C-alpha positions as CSV (number, residue, x, y, z in Angstrom):
1,M,117.9,94.8,81.1
2,I,118.2,98.4,79.9
3,I,116.7,98.9,76.5
4,P,119.2,99.1,73.8
5,V,119.8,102.2,71.6
6,R,119.6,100.2,68.5
7,C,118.4,96.6,67.4
8,F,120.7,94.1,68.1
9,S,120.3,92.4,64.7
10,C,119.5,94.9,62.2
11,G,121.0,98.1,63.8
12,K,117.8,100.3,63.5
13,P,117.5,103.0,66.4
14,V,114.9,101.7,68.8
15,G,115.9,103.4,72.1
16,H,114.0,106.4,71.8
17,L,111.0,104.7,71.3
18,W,110.5,102.6,74.4
19,E,109.1,105.3,77.0
20,D,106.3,105.9,74.3
21,F,105.7,101.9,74.3
22,K,105.7,101.4,78.0
23,K,102.9,104.6,78.6
24,R,100.7,103.4,76.2
25,T,101.0,99.5,76.8
26,A,100.4,100.5,80.6
27,N,97.2,102.2,79.6
28,G,95.7,98.9,78.1
29,E,96.5,99.2,74.2
30,S,97.5,96.0,72.5
31,A,101.5,95.7,72.3
32,K,100.7,94.9,68.5
33,K,99.1,98.0,67.8
34,V,101.7,100.1,69.4
35,L,104.6,98.7,67.6
36,D,102.8,99.2,64.2
37,E,102.0,102.6,65.1
38,L,105.7,103.3,66.2
39,G,106.8,102.0,63.0
40,L,108.5,98.5,64.2
41,E,108.1,96.1,61.5
42,R,110.9,93.8,61.5
43,Y,110.6,90.9,63.9
44,C,114.1,91.5,65.6
45,C,113.0,95.1,66.8
46,R,109.4,94.0,68.0
47,A,111.4,91.2,69.5
48,V,113.6,93.6,71.6
49,F,110.3,95.4,73.0
50,I,108.0,92.1,73.7
51,G,111.3,90.6,75.4
52,Q,111.9,93.3,77.6
53,T,111.4,93.0,81.6
54,D,111.9,96.1,84.1
55,L,114.4,94.3,86.5
56,I,115.7,97.0,87.7
57,E,113.6,97.9,90.8
58,L,113.8,94.4,91.9
59,T,117.6,94.0,91.5
60,G,118.0,97.4,93.2
61,K,116.8,96.0,96.7
62,F,119.5,93.8,97.1
63,K,123.1,94.7,98.2
64,K,126.6,94.1,97.0
65,S,128.4,91.7,98.6
């Protein structure tokens, strides 16, 4: 799934925050702390980030039929 530009529920722009979130959590910071510092307070916006999985590399290995 590709990160959406806006939150599905409330419409707040969240797409520009994804790269920063991804880098900081990969460096070992807790997701809660990063989301708080990025200003994502609503549970719907936080769920967009927490529920995200990068499957593009995995699906790119398969050919179209």
